[in-house]
C-alpha positions, 0 to 999 in steps of 0.5 A: 894964351891971355884972357880976352874980353868979348861982347855977347851976341845975345845980351850984348854984355861983355864977358871974359874968356880966360886963359884956362878956357883957351887951353881947353878949346885948343885941346879939343880943337874948337873955336872960342864961343861968341855968347857969354856963359849965362847966355850959353847956359840958357841956350842949353837949358832951352833943350831940357824939358823936364816937366812939360809932359804930353800924351803921345802914341808910339809910331810903330806899336801904337802904345800910349806914351807919356812923352816930353815931346808935344803932339806937334813934334816929330814921331816918337817911339817907345823903349821896345820899338826904339831898341828893336828892329822895327824901323830903319834909323837911316831911312831919312839919310841924306848927303850934305848940301854945301849950297845951304847953311848947316843948321838949316839942313840939320833942323829939317832932319831933326823935324822929320826923324823919329825920337825916343819919347822921353829921357828915361833909362835903367830899371824903371818900375811904375814910374811912367810919369817921370822924365830924365829918369834913371832906376826908379820905382813908384815915382810920379810926376817927378823929374831929373830923378835917379835911384829913387822909390816912392817919390811924388811931385819932386825935381832933381832928386837922387837916392831918396825914398818915401818923400814928396814935394822936394827940390834938389835933394839927396838921400832923404827919407820920409820928407816933404818940402825939402830944398837943397838938403841931404840925408834928412829923415822925417823932416818937413819944410827944410832948406839947405839942411843936412842930416836932420831928423824929425824937424820942421821949418829949418834953414841951414841946419846940420845934424839936428833932430826935433828942431823947428822954426830955427836957423844955423844950428849945428848938432842940436835937439829940441830947439824951437825958434832958436831957443833950447827947450826941454823935450816936454817944452818942445813938444808943447810948442810944436803942438801949438803950431797945429801943423796938421791944419792948413791954417797952422801950416800956412801961418808957420810958413810965413813965420819961417819965410820971415826968419830966412829973410830977416834973421838967418845968416846966409852962407855965401854959397852952398859948397862943401867937401870941395876945393878951388870952386865957384858957384853954388850947390857944389859937393865933392868937387875940385877945380870948378868955375861958375857952375851949379848943382854939381857933385863928384866932379873935377875940372868943370866950368860954366855947367849945371846939374852935372854928376860924376864927370871930369874935364868938361866945359859948358854942359847941362845935365851931363853925368855918370862917367862923361869926359871931355864933353863940351857945349852939350845937353844930357850926355851921360853914361861914359860918353867921351869927347862929344861936342854940341850934342843933345841926348847922347848916351851910353858910350857915345864917343867923338860925336858932334852936332848930333841928337838922341844917339845911343853908343855911337862913335864919330857921328856928325849932324846925326839924329836918332842912331844906335850903334853907328859909326862914321855917319853924317846926316845919318848916311854911312861913310868909310872912315877916311871919307867921313873925316874928309867930309867933316873937315869940309863941313866945319869950314863951310859952317864958318864960311856960310853960317846960319843967321837967325831972325835976330841976326845972331850968327851960328858958325862951327863952335856954337850950340844949336840955334834957338829956333831949333829947339823942340820946346817952348822957353816956358816948357824948359829949365830956362824958364825955371831958372831965368823966368821971363814973360811971354812978351820978353821971350818973343822979343828976344827971339826964343820960342814960346809954346802956349799951353792947351786950355783945359776945362776941369770943372772943379768939384771943390774950391781950394778954400773949402778943403778940410782944415785938419788932415784928421777930418779928411776921408778917403773920398777926397781922392775923387775930388777935382780941386781948384787951384788958387794959381788961376792958370798963371803962365809963369807958374805953369798952373794947371788950374786944378788938381787932385789928391792921389791915394799915395799922397793922402797916405803920406800926409795922414802918416806924417800928420800934415795938411792937404796942399792948397795949390796944384803941383806946378805952383808948389814947384815954383814956390819951392824955386823961390828958395833958390837964387838965380844962377848968377854970381855977384862979387861980394864981401863978408858981412862980419866986421873986420873980415876982408874975405871976398867971394862969388855968391848968388 
């Protein structure tokens, strides 16, 4: 089938559905989308709340929990109760009502059915304050994190240890303020740098050690401001920066930012060990189109944060053996042929429009089931009857579509409507990647959730912190420090923060100063080093080079 131009229901911009896309839709028997790829990505991201955590109570055992669902959401269950037999996941089962739109009925089921309190699985040790978390130990306020140990205040981090304040990194050790890095050791404030050791404030460097305030280096050592020095000269230059002080660290950061903006050469995309790909932050991939933060994948399109999958289109947070997944958020652990789903894990197969399922097969419009088969709205059917009713429901979804308050039409073939999300736009990854104000959010018709205001009564102002880490004593962990962010909504500022014992130990070991902003503000400062997930057609800056490409 030939490519076609379409107009997006949401942003009203034109977009192209390519022949390869049509082939995939035909293969899995779904209609083509009516939203553009970027709006589809935002819509899925609206279901991924990684960082906004709330104190909740298990609905059954009353155990205290740290949940991604606010107290105003449906009841939540802890791991033991969710996996146990203390509750009946079929208790809210219902028959499909052909007199009402499908999404209207599914929304009601989702609002009353219990939910697993957070996205955590595998072996988790002392990592209660994490989310989208798998096989971690001693991790705190870190999100989208797998196979890590002793990690604090980080996000999108895999196979790393003894590090803090990092974003989108893999296999780092003893590092801080690493953004889009891999394989670094004892390296601090590094952006798009790999396999570097004992370095500070580096951009786009690879296989370097003892380098500082430098960019675009390969296989170098003792380089300061892109100038080769002797070991003794380098040591003296580094000491003169006084990185153990808040003032010295901040002055160096300003110089580093100027280096990135005005001096460094920027590669069109952060892509390596890949073939036939477009997007950014792509590693070990083949045949990937317009995707971001993807590793070890094949035949992937219009997706972000996907790991170890193949033959998948329009997904977010999907990985670990998933195959033939379409328009889903968080389908992991050997899931197969799941469409339009949220949180389907551990072998879910051929499920559609379902949420929070574990090891289920052939479930349509279900919520919170485990080891279930041939269910519709949590009601059990015989196999033949199940397929007959599902076929009728799909026809009904098109004949009687759900229409939201902005007039957007949701038929079979579209992901969940915006007003079904249990999160506010400002609680989700959508706000991180596509930040817009509350007024803009509401005018578009996305949900918004105002944060609960808290009075922390700071005991010390950020500006009054000891300048030198060597002058900081253990009593600092008892202080409540005011944040200069002043509660900024766009950075989710908490207005105040504390220094944890593990954080203080790390900073003293690395001879780095105390932070002056709360963890949320620091997260948004790191996000500024990444471009938006929007691609532009550009050409190479080098005179005489006629290569063109897609770049963020």
